[in-house]
C-alpha positions in Angstrom: 55.1 -21.1 -21.4 54.7 -17.5 -22.6 51.0 -17.9 -23.1 50.6 -19.4 -19.6 52.4 -16.4 -18.1 50.2 -14.0 -20.1 47.0 -15.8 -18.9 48.2 -15.8 -15.3 49.0 -12.0 -15.4 45.6 -11.4 -17.1 43.8 -13.3 -14.3 45.7 -11.4 -11.6 44.8 -8.1 -13.3 41.1 -9.1 -13.5 41.1 -10.1 -9.8 42.8 -6.8 -8.9 40.2 -4.7 -10.9 37.3 -6.7 -9.4 38.5 -6.2 -5.9 38.7 -2.4 -6.4 35.0 -2.3 -7.4 33.9 -4.6 -4.6 35.7 -2.5 -1.9 33.9 0.7 -3.0 30.8 -0.1 -1.0 28.7 2.4 1.1 30.1 3.9 4.3 28.3 2.9 7.5 28.8 6.4 8.8 26.7 7.8 5.9 23.3 9.2 6.9 20.2 7.6 5.4 21.0 6.8 1.8 23.9 4.3 2.2 23.8 0.6 1.7 21.1 -1.4 3.5 22.3 -3.0 6.7 20.5 -5.2 9.1 18.9 -3.1 11.9 16.5 -3.8 14.7 14.4 -1.3 16.6 12.2 -2.0 19.7 9.2 -0.2 21.2 7.7 -1.4 24.6 4.6 -0.2 26.5 2.7 -1.4 29.5 -1.1 -1.5 29.7 -3.3 -2.6 32.6 -6.5 -4.5 32.0 -8.7 -6.4 34.4 -6.0 -5.8 37.1 -3.3 -7.4 35.0 -0.3 -5.6 33.5 0.3 -6.5 29.9 3.7 -5.6 28.3 3.6 -5.2 24.5 6.8 -5.2 22.6 6.9 -4.2 19.0 10.1 -5.1 17.1 10.9 -3.5 13.7 13.5 -5.5 11.7 15.1 -3.9 8.6 16.7 -6.6 6.5 19.6 -6.3 4.0 17.4 -7.2 1.1 15.4 -4.0 1.4 12.4 -5.5 3.3 11.2 -4.8 6.8 8.6 -6.2 9.2 7.1 -5.3 12.6 6.3 -8.1 15.0 4.3 -7.7 18.2 4.5 -9.8 21.3 2.3 -9.3 24.4 3.1 -10.8 27.8 1.3 -12.5 29.5 0.3 -14.2 26.3 -3.2 -15.3 27.2 -4.0 -16.7 23.8 -0.7 -18.5 23.2 0.0 -16.8 19.9 3.6 -15.7 20.6 5.1 -13.0 18.4 3.1 -12.2 15.3 4.0 -10.1 12.2 1.6 -7.1 12.2 3.1 -5.1 9.3 5.7 -5.5 6.5 7.0 -3.8 3.4 10.0 -2.4 1.7 12.4 0.4 2.4 15.3 2.4 1.0 18.2 4.0 2.9 20.3 2.7 5.7 18.3 2.0 8.9 21.5 1.1 10.8 22.6 4.7 11.1 21.0 8.1 11.9 19.3 9.7 8.9 16.2 9.4 6.8 14.8 6.1 5.4 11.7 5.8 3.2 9.4 2.9 4.0 6.5 1.5 2.1 3.9 -0.6 3.8 2.8 -3.6 1.7 1.0 -5.8 4.3 -0.8 -5.4 7.6 -2.8 -7.4 10.1 -6.4 -6.5 9.9 -9.0 -6.5 12.7 -9.7 -10.2 12.2 -6.0 -11.2 12.5 -5.5 -11.9 8.8 -2.4 -10.6 7.1 -3.7 -8.6 4.1 -2.5 -6.0 1.5 -2.2 -2.5 2.9 -4.9 -0.2 1.3 -4.2 3.0 3.1 -3.3 6.1 1.1 -0.2 6.7 3.3 1.7 3.6 2.4 5.0 5.4 1.6 6.6 7.7 4.2 9.9 9.1 5.3 11.1 8.2 8.8 13.9 10.2 10.4 16.3 8.3 12.7 17.9 10.6 15.3 20.3 9.4 18.1 19.2 5.8 17.3 15.5 6.6 17.7 12.7 6.5 15.1 9.1 7.6 15.6 6.5 5.7 13.7 2.7 6.0 14.3 3.4 7.9 17.6 5.6 5.1 18.9 9.3 5.8 19.6 11.4 2.8 18.5 15.0 2.5 19.8 17.8 0.9 17.7 19.2 -2.2 19.4 
């Protein structure tokens, strides 16, 4: 009986210690370098061609596993392709709050529409998020 009591107390102590470590995660109010949280940013623009207004929406999704991707959707969708991934990679920092994140581009859509390895010399860059807005390649994305 004494051994059972000791084992029970030991298990309770281990659970208590483990819960202390688990609860010491990042603070959502931290800028930039905190834990990675899911975040979505959107950029929209209108273009006119052949008398038709085309609305292009770019959506940048930052995932909790440290990866991100940008999808593009144009309406009207004359070719029936829907939303397509045009770029993807990895990132560090917390895209869900204002601050600075570092992104690395790993893949991009080339001129033929194929998704290929990114070969540019500017693959890694810092992006500053201010008031829920981030500028990338001269496009201002807004956090949703």
